C-alpha positions in Angstrom: 44.1 -17.3 7.1 41.5 -15.6 5.2 42.6 -14.5 1.6 42.3 -10.9 0.6 39.7 -10.1 -1.9 41.2 -7.8 -4.7 39.2 -4.6 -5.4 38.6 -5.7 -9.0 36.9 -9.0 -7.7 34.1 -7.1 -6.1 32.4 -6.1 -9.5 28.7 -6.8 -9.1 28.7 -6.6 -5.4 26.1 -4.6 -3.5 26.9 -2.2 -0.6 23.8 -0.4 0.8 22.0 1.0 -2.3 25.2 1.0 -4.4 26.2 -1.9 -6.9 29.8 -1.9 -8.2 29.9 -1.8 -11.9 33.5 -0.9 -12.5 36.9 -0.5 -10.8 38.6 2.9 -11.4 42.1 3.7 -10.6 43.2 7.3 -10.0 46.5 9.2 -9.7 46.4 9.3 -5.9 47.1 5.5 -5.7 43.8 4.8 -4.1 41.0 2.5 -5.3 37.7 3.7 -6.6 34.5 2.3 -7.8 31.9 3.4 -10.3 28.8 2.3 -8.8 25.0 2.4 -9.7 22.6 3.5 -7.1 19.1 2.0 -6.6 17.7 5.4 -7.6 19.4 5.2 -11.0 22.2 7.6 -10.4 26.0 6.6 -10.9 28.6 7.8 -8.6 32.4 7.2 -8.2 33.2 6.4 -4.7 36.3 5.3 -2.6 36.6 1.6 -2.5 37.7 1.7 1.2 34.9 3.9 2.3 32.3 1.8 0.3 33.5 -1.5 1.8 33.7 -0.1 5.3 30.1 1.1 5.0 30.9 4.8 5.2 29.1 5.3 2.0 25.8 3.5 1.1 24.2 5.5 -1.6 24.8 8.2 -4.1 23.5 10.8 -1.7 19.8 10.1 -2.2 19.5 8.4 1.1 20.7 11.3 3.0 18.4 13.7 1.0 15.4 11.4 1.8 16.3 11.4 5.6 16.6 15.2 5.5 13.4 15.8 3.7 11.6 13.3 6.2 13.2 15.2 9.2 12.3 18.7 7.8 8.7 17.5 7.2 8.4 16.1 10.7 10.1 19.1 12.4 8.0 21.5 10.4 4.8 20.2 11.5 5.9 19.2 15.0 6.9 22.8 15.5 3.7 24.0 13.9 1.0 22.1 15.9 2.7 19.8 18.3 0.5 16.9 17.3 3.0 14.5 15.9 2.4 12.0 18.5 -1.4 11.8 17.9 -3.0 8.8 16.2 -4.5 11.0 13.5 -1.3 12.6 12.7 0.2 9.1 12.3 -2.6 8.2 9.9 -1.7 11.2 7.9 1.8 10.3 7.7 1.1 6.7 6.8 -1.0 7.8 3.9 1.7 9.9 2.6 4.1 7.0 2.9 2.0 4.4 1.0 1.4 7.0 -1.7 4.9 8.5 -2.2 7.5 6.4 -0.6 8.7 3.6 -3.0 10.5 1.7 -0.2 7.2 1.3 1.8 5.8 -2.1 1.4 2.3 -0.9 0.8 3.4 1.5 -2.0 2.7 -1.2 -4.6 -1.0 -1.1 -3.8 -1.2 2.7 -3.6 1.5 5.0 -5.1 2.4 2.5 -7.8 -1.2 2.4 -9.0 -1.4 6.3 -9.3 -3.1 6.7 -5.8 -2.2 10.2 -4.3 -3.2 12.5 -1.5 -4.8 15.7 -2.5 -2.6 18.8 -2.3 -4.7 20.3 0.4 -3.9 17.6 2.8 -0.5 16.8 1.6 0.7 20.4 2.3 -1.0 20.9 5.6 -1.8 18.3 8.3 -4.2 20.7 10.0 -6.4 20.7 7.0 -6.6 16.9 7.2 -7.3 17.1 10.9 -10.0 19.7 10.3 -11.8 17.6 7.7 -11.4 14.4 9.9 -13.0 15.9 13.1 -15.9 17.4 11.0 -16.5 14.0 9.3 -16.9 11.7 12.2 -13.3 10.7 13.1 -13.2 8.5 16.2 -10.2 6.8 17.8 -11.6 3.4 16.8 -12.3 4.2 13.1 -9.9 3.9 10.1 -10.0 6.0 7.0 -11.4 4.5 3.8 -11.6 5.5 0.1 -15.2 5.2 -1.1 -13.9 4.6 -4.7 -10.7 2.6 -4.2 -9.4 3.7 -7.7 -9.5 7.3 -6.7 -7.3 9.4 -4.5 -7.2 10.5 -0.8 -9.3 13.6 -0.8 -12.3 15.0 1.0 -15.0 13.9 -1.4 -13.7 10.4 -1.7 -12.9 9.6 1.9 -14.7 8.5 5.0 -14.2 7.1 8.6 -15.4 3.6 9.1 -14.9 0.6 11.4 -12.1 -1.9 10.7 -15.0 -4.6 10.1 -16.5 -2.3 7.3 -12.9 -1.7 6.0 -12.3 -5.4 5.5 -15.6 -5.6 3.4 -14.6 -2.7 1.2 -11.7 -4.5 -0.6 -11.1 -5.5 -4.3 -11.8 -9.1 -3.0 -15.2 -8.3 -1.6 -18.0 -10.0 -3.4 -20.9 -7.7 -3.9 -24.4 -8.8 -4.9 -27.5 -6.8 -6.0 -30.7 -8.4 -5.3 -34.2 -6.7 -5.1 -32.5 -3.4 -5.7 -30.3 -3.7 -2.9 -26.4 -4.0 -3.0 -24.2 -5.5 -0.3 -21.4 -7.8 0.3 -21.8 -11.7 0.4 -21.4 -11.9 4.1 -24.1 -9.3 4.9 -26.5 -11.2 2.6 -25.8 -14.4 4.3 -26.5 -12.8 7.6 -29.8 -11.5 6.2 -31.0 -14.6 4.6 -29.7 -17.0 7.2 -27.2 -18.9 4.7 -23.9 -20.3 5.4 -21.1 -18.0 4.2 -18.6 -20.8 3.7 -21.0 -22.8 1.6 -22.0 -19.9 -0.6 -18.5 -18.8 -0.9 -17.5 -22.3 -2.0 -20.0 -22.4 -4.6 -18.7 -19.1 -6.1 -15.2 -20.4 -5.9 -16.2 -23.3 -8.2 -17.7 -21.2 -10.8 -21.3 -20.3 -9.6 -22.6 -16.7 -10.3 -22.7 -15.0 -6.9 -26.4 -14.2 -6.8 -27.3 -17.8 -8.2 -24.9 -19.2 -5.5 -26.8 -17.2 -3.0 -30.4 -17.9 -3.7 -30.4 -21.6 -5.0 -31.3 -23.7 -2.0 -28.6 -26.2 -0.8 -30.5 -29.3 -1.9 -30.6 -28.3 -5.5 -28.1 -29.9 -7.7 -26.5 -27.5 -10.2 -27.6 -28.3 -13.7 -30.8 -30.0 -12.7 -34.3 -29.1 -14.0 -35.1 -27.4 -10.7 -31.9 -25.5 -10.7 -32.7 -23.9 -14.0 -36.3 -23.2 -13.1 -34.9 -21.2 -10.1 -32.2 -19.5 -12.1 -34.7 -18.4 -14.7 -37.0 -17.0 -12.0 -34.1 -15.1 -10.5 -33.0 -13.7 -13.8 
């Protein structure tokens, strides 16, 4: 037979967003817990309701869901475009910038990336800009400067291939006054991308790794002659 767990033995346990920090006894002979919510608030709740799952936050979860429904209802009633791809992109941007529970928030909102007020407050403004700036169903939105916000002067519509080359991990090389990513340079010069990338991984400077022929050993006399001519 399963033994009964006393209310006081549940200190430290978590139910939903609430973590029990103290048992509280009241005059109505019912058990209560003082809990700390993930949002930082503290709340006294009925032990029975907490354990049964009837309460799972200090109230912040219900507020978040209400706000989300209100936003969706507002824009659905306003323009009826909530099922379009462009509208979903707009929602995704807001999620990654403002929803701390979103997996991608750490790369956007947590780093201070926001959506401009003009777009945030009105989907139709975002749609108007998008359609006037080359939006197509096969393109993705991209920030020109990855350290700046989602706003008209810093955004563009590009292909997924271009998007993947515009990340913080992209290796950019400037040569003869032209700057482009390593993969494009390898394509232009007929170089093996994996070989050049391997050189860079082991400590070669990107431009040197790209331009020194494969048969030249690093540190050799010929190597330094080529390096000096490149510099």
